[in-house]
Steps between C-alpha positions, in 0.01 A plus 500: 500500500692813398504389137126440510438845646714664233329305224159597634588866479648464155172350384312780671704764321467314171123556501466851362207720421417546136659803343453714194769560241555853379776618268727206558496450876267313737326692775661260746869446445787324668673711763830448679340671801219245499763226485679643803177515701418145393845387618448668837172314545658166409794562736263575789292191434811286461631623836162427653517145365851455639383616842206260492730212409738599781208504742406147401859380546515673838188316614643169382828560682339596831581870465132578472419832341142621485599801304623645179592858429315696235704474181497875463719526811733208428860610482455835672723422801776753544870418507596741781360585839445859392289401201316231689389731780336730244310221321131458570486125461218258568449446871632169633316264734515541881608224735550422868787710640643212705477239230864437406473131411329536164142438617239697312151631531312331220247776441756767396597624154858507379694657216721298268757724335688434181827451688340230713361326193846491344658383825233233547544376142876474553451309827254255344742373235654232725573416866848638447355824364286535813808490722714724278620809683330822397588859586205733529390835638180543700325829561298489824261775610483494879192627678623472857845655491841344553368230732412297190866464404551229762216297349647547151843374602354210697285389207793518258704288741216247522520454125880461510563830326797733524447876527751675274368855529240684708395862486198697618351839433184689600215392278329739261193276479203568724435248777861386528785632714811357338614323185766232525711375214641155582737315269510128574657181370314169539359210301230583249234288671577658837490848348148438369393372842665796671301746289175321583587490866578871517177582320312318775600766752278800555819687596564558132294708259688353208757234415653524153768298327723743311693411185838368602754261347295423190182413689331717242619676190276798432664593171336303219716306260597691191729415208864591543627392156341510157491118502266515802232635268447136402305487829302818428238356270193486721191568292180685580227280354275787400354572159623166371308376191416167666371668818335827401189463286535865399841438348487526118661157471283320757299303243789449255660162577777549244593837651504358850723214391731746325530702819591189699773405253659844515470506879688169529789650303523781754480265799790298362720807454803535727750775560758546219298292252432662164136601482316240290351627177128477439376420151208739491192414301378707210201618705732608784722701268189660349386608848843649565487692172166664580617622840845597368353723229269667754796583726685642200209735439473616862868519589611821322244719676450336839815307602793652687822563311688220679240247385511624141879498487528142627215386275692633200814311608301178528369557150848572367625173655227314308347385829182706480340422165126494426476148358683298769485471880852552635671214680584571864862394454554766233331766713699393807830533314396846380417616851822358643704715263309819583415485871611165638141379531417148385179306455387180663201299375205487742222244488232744607420763760772502763443605857580865567795410726657270240446743215648797685792293629599417143531870416771529768724288275403693188291205390154551356268200517317482169228267381525344154137419434277719283154636574205332332458581131134598546604781733816660357465828691405346832676265741393442862860417592833612355604306193818532296345775282433722801844435644692539175323814380423646843805426717799413284570840334535680832707219654748590224524854644778527766313736732173308496684168534668626815169617644349154437797332669475726805137396548618140490784556747263671742275192496768258624426416862204741512191420705172400339361849563804659335474265202146627452622861511782429256253325270277807513792725407579261215134510391485879481842539335623209291148399397302827499762773532495840330789744470557856388675575175527856370201597715293220344381174652643182359443137594773267619280239674487169317128451563425843354713446191322172427144620571343739251205597716685558825783685328260755351314523832822564695604782268157665498360750754286235673736344759674674788875539456725506806876547533680174570578474872572139607366544855151596378510296179575180691173516695272627224214256428523373146215448255463165330137528388523811283761744379717657768349817650848609615836490326840602632730721298878485533706810424763266356638154562787652697258689722292186551810300597612763748159512671478121500841460666406741780173317558660155505742618769202531737395136461534260793758265348795500742769467232603636161576300187686563179529306175847399388479476118829312478382209712125537435460487876305717743723598791355582841695792643507380859869503595789744516708281266234514228467876534877551489520291181220704345667829601827381342315418176326838499828682567655321203210605279525859624873502419428394141227764468722773642783409262257502208378851593859629529592358159190646337570842651862482388399406148248787492757763597749371246 
C-alpha cells in the first residue's frame, strides 16, 4: 500500500508542464528543494498507509480501532511531561468514567499514535511477542483532580501491570486539573488494552503513550560510516526520459537504453569499489566539448577566483580537456588529494536526504550519463557535464569543500522540515550562489556556471540581491519556472560558514555529530567519554600548532 502511494506520487510529479528553453536552461528545472518537499509528502502518505494497515490488524485481533490520526500529526508526541503538557494534540475520545473493564462506547472517535502503531506491530508478530514484557510511560490528563489516581492504579492492576514511577503536576492545559506521568511494566497486549481502557473514562482529557524503551525511535536512520552510503541510493523518478514527454530524450529509444545501461552500473557500485569507466560515444564527447568551450569563455569574467584556480589545476592534470569527458575515478582521485572529497556514481536524481547525507562523508554523488545530443545547453536534470563543470572545481577548494560537508553533517538526523530548509540553503548557495570579490559580483553556484542565460541574469541589475543569512535564506520560496528573482550574496566562504554554523546550532536535533576522517565514520557526540576523547585529540593538535608557531617565531628572530 505504501509503495503504491509513493509510486502514484512519483508518477504525478513526473508529469510536468511544457517549458521553454532559453540560453541553455529549461524554464522548469530540477530542484533539491522540490525533492525535499516531495519526500515529505511521500513520508506522510507512507505513515498514513502504515496507520491504515495497523487499524485493519487491530480490527482482526479484536482491538477494534475506528480511528486513525492525521498523518501530519503522527510522531508529534513529546518525550517528557513538560513538553507533553504544552502540546496541542488532537483530542482523544471520551468514555464512561466507571468503565474499568475495557468496555467501550462504539460511537466515539479515537486517536492512534505512532507509538501505539509500533507497539501493536511488535505485539502482532507472535503469541510470544504479545506476552513479552514492555516498559512504557503514559501521560494522563486528569479532569477531576487526584481522585482519578485510584482508578488509574486499579486499572493497571487489572491488567497485571507494575507501576514503576508515578508523578503529578498541575496541568497547563485548559479543562484539566492535573497531569500524571505513570511508568509501567506489563505485557504488550495488556498495555494496548490498558490504553484503550483508560481512554474510555471521561475522567481523562487525554491518554498518551510516550516514547520509552524503544517503543518509538524519533530520530530517523542516517548513515554512520561511508559504507552505509550503499543504502543511500533512493531515486526521485522525475524528469526521467522514459516518464517525462518533455524530456529531450523521451522519443529516442537508443538514448533511453543508454541511460538504463549507465544507471545499472551505478546501482551495482559498492563502497571501496573503483568507479567503473564509461566508454563515451563520439556524440557524447562532442556535447561535452560544446559546453566545455562555453564555460572557458565565461569563466575568466564571471567565475570566482576559487573556481578558476581549481579549474586550471584540473586542466594541468589532463583531467579537464575539451575533447574527452573525464572519468569519475580520475576526478575522484584528484579531489581526494586536494580536499578529501571523493565521488560516487549515482543512477539518477537522489532524494534530498540521501544526497545531503553523502556530503557529510565528503562524498559527492555524481551521475555518469550525458544530456541528449540535440540539447547540449539544456538538461532537465543534472548530468555528468553539469556536475563535472559546475560542482567539481569548487569541491577541490578546501574552504568550499568544508562548507559543503557542514551542510551534509547538519542533515544527519534532521527532521523533514529541516531537510527542506537545508535543501533551500543548498539551492541558494551551492547551486545559485554569488559572492563578492574585489567589490565585484562573481558566481560560485554550479547551476549559474553551467547556465549562460541565468548567469548573465544573476549578474545584471534585474534581480534583487540579498546578503546571505541562513535563517531567512532557508525559508525563501525558490523559482523553478523562470530565472531567480532573488539571489544571495556571501561576503566570503568563511563568512558563509560562520553564519551557517550559528544557524545550525538552533536546529531541533538533540545531538551533535562530527566526521572522523581516519575511520570515515560519523560520530554522535552523546557521551562524556566521546567528548573527552575529542578534547584530547584537539589538545594534541593545539600542542603541535603552538610548537610550530614558537619555531617559526624563533626562526624569524634569528
